[in-house]
N, C-alpha and C positions, 0 to 999 in steps of 0.2 A: 133145846139144848139141855144137857144135864152136865153139871160141873162136879168135880171132886177136888179136894185139896189134900195132897199127899206129899210125902218126901220131906217132912220136917222132923226134927229130933225132939224127943220127949223132954219136958222141963225147959224148953227154950222158947223165946219170944220171936215172932216173925210178923212181917206185914207185907202186903203187896197191893198194887193198884191194878184194877181190871178195867180196860176200855172196851166197851161193847158197841161196835159200829154196825148198824143195820145195813144190809144190802138193799137192792131195789124191791125186795119182797117184804111187804108189811105183815105184821101179825105174828112174828116169831115169839116163842115163849121160852122161859128158863125154868129148870128145876134145880133148886139149890139143895145142897146136902143138909141133913137134919142138924149137923153140928154148927150151922151158921145161926147166930142169934142177931135179931134186928131191933132197932129202937122201938119201944112200946110193943114188942113182940109181934110186929106187923111187917111182913115182907113188902118192900116198896114196889109200887107198880112201875115197871120199866116202860120206856118209850117203845112203842111197836110201830111207829110211823117209818116208812121207807126212808133210807138215807139219813137217819138221825142217830145220835150217839149219846150214850150214858156212860158215866165214870163211877165206879164203885171202889171203895177202899175196905180192906180187911186186915184184922190183926188177931193174933193168938198169943197168949201168955203161958199156955200150958201144952206146947208142942203139938197143937192141932186138935186137941180134944174138943175145944170150943173155939169157934171163930166169931168175932164180932164184926158185923158187916154194916156198911153205910152207903147209901146212894149219895155220892158227893156232888155230882154235876148231872143235870137232867136235860134231855131234849135239845142237844146241840146239833147244829148242822154244819 
């Protein structure tokens, strides 16, 4: 999957939570936009196990030029 974050107003702050629930097919991957910055400059490894869920949180303070991402909850069933 490839995600994009659009529809925000410049110079405004926004946040959202993304719940990614895997279906019965294991091994799905994600491509994040280059505008997403992660802790320690390392994209977290998502759960690729079938029927598992990860929860991400994102925020921007500059209208979407930079998004700060975090894997909040990992590997839930």
